N, C-alpha and C positions, 0 to 999 in steps of 0.2 A: 104691908101686909105683913112681914114678918116680924116686926116689933110689935103690931098686934096681938100675933100669936104667943109670942112670949110673954106680952105684958097681963094677957087676958088669962091665965091659969094652966094647971096642969092637964086639963081636959082636952083642951087645945093643943096640947102638943102633943096627945094620946091620939086625938084625930088627925093631926097631922102627919106623925108617924105610919098611922094606919093606912094614910093614903099612900105614903110611900111605898112601903111594904108591899101594896098590894098592886101598886104599880110594878114595881120589882118583880112580882112573882108572876104577874102578866107576862111580862116581859122575858123571863126565864121560862115560863112555860112555853112561850111561841118559839124562842129560840131554839129551846131543848129540843122539842116537837120536830121542828126542822130539820136541825141539826143531826138528831137522831135518826131521822128519814135519809138525809144523804149520806149517812156512813153508816146506816141499815144497822142500828144499832138498837135493841132492844131490852130496855131494864124491867123486869116486871117482878113484882112483890104479891105474891099471893098471901093471903091469909083467910083461913077459912073457920070463922067464929061459930057458924050455925044460924046468924042472925042476916036477915037479907035487907040492907039499905039502899038506900037511893044511891046510885055513884054521881057524886058530885062532878061535874067538869072543873078544870083548873080557871078556866074563862068565866064560870059564875061565882067561883069563890072569890075571884079578882074583883068583879062588878061588886058583888056584894061590901066587898071591904073597901074599896074605892066609893062607892055610894053613900055607905056609913059615914066615913070619915069626911067627905066633903060637904054633905047634908048636916053634920053636926058642926062644920066649920062656919057654913052658913048659917047655921041656927044661932051659933055662939056670935059671931063678929057682927053679921050685919041684922040679924033681928034680936041680938041682945036677950036670947032667952035664958033661962036657969038651966042648971044642969040636968033634970030630970025631963024636963020636955025635951029638951035638945036631942038628952039618950034614946026616948022615945020615937020621935021624929025620924031620927038617924037610923035606930033600928028597923023601924016601920018600911022605911022608904029602901032600905038596904037589903031586907028580905023581898019586896016587891021587884027592886029592879034585878037582884040576884036569880030569883026565880025566874022573870021574863028571861033571863040568858042563859038560865040551865034550860027553859023550852025550845029558846032558839037552837040551843046546841041539840037538843035532843029530836026535834022535829023539824028542823031547816038543815043545820050543819051535819048531822050525822051522814056518812055514807049511804046507809040502807036501814029500813026497819027490817027487812029480812035478816039484818045479821045477828039478831038476838035468836039462837039458836038453843036447842036442847042438846047437852055434851052427848046424852046418850046415844040420841040419833047421828048425831054428826062424825062422833071420835069412833066408835066400834067398826071396824073394819079398816079404818085407815093405819097409813104408813106411819111413823113416828121415830125420830131418834132419841138413843138413849143418852144422856146429856150428863146423868149422874150413874154411875155402874150400878146393876142390880146385884146385890150378893144372893147366893142360894137363900130361899124363904125369909129375904128381906127385903129392905124397900129402897128404890134409886128414884130417878126422873126421868120424864121423857117429855120431851116438845115436839109440837107441829103446828102447821101452820092451817087456818081455816078464813073463813070470808070476815071474822072480826080482827084477826091478826094472828099471832102467835100465842099459842096455848100450852102452858106448861102443866104436867100433872104429877103426881106421884106415880111411882109404878112398883108393881110386882110380877115376878115371871109365873105365869099360869102354870108353867112344869115345873117350878121350884128350882129348876138349874140358872146358875148366874150367869149373866148377861154381863159384857163389857161395854164400857162407853163408846160412842162412837157407833154403834150397832143400830141397824134397822131393824125395827120390829112392826108387829100388826097387833093393835089393840083389840082383843078378845072382847072384853066386858069391862064395865066401870061400876066401883061400888064409891059413892061419895066423890072425892076429888083422887082415888086414887084408880089407876088403869091395871087390870092385870091384861098382859102382853106375851107375845110370843115370837120367838127371831122368825125371819124372814125366810132363812134356811128350814125351818122347822114347819111353818106354815102349808095350810091344805085348806082352800077353800071351800 
């Protein structure tokens, strides 16, 4: 099989490479999630571009890549297809299988459909920890846990006073992805 892959062209090497990378990506995603849960490690990367894209699960991305590569190899090696039809079949079936994996992830494997919450409703009044100190009239960062996991937001002091890292605060209001917070020592409900 390896001789056929190497002898039949660059496209087959690309297909094989995508299969290997997708498999490794799936393995690392699975192990990373399990190890992260076991060690209670959460790495969050937040980016707010103003656009709402569908969040693709690593599982569905790996399934797309694996299906794309495998279908490409099968169409090239077993059916002797030309490159363009092979790419079309690989892309089409990759999208279908990746989409099915995403649907499985959203509707079956997700812990709860109720975990989709309104940040305004969920966060206001909640206690949070300052993880990056909030300077006077400046921006820091807070974190709190909810049903979806750990949430990190930019934070400003509602009173304009500085708040040190590690302090517990109460979220008073939210504008975009920035929470206006008050120290629990000053908080009166």
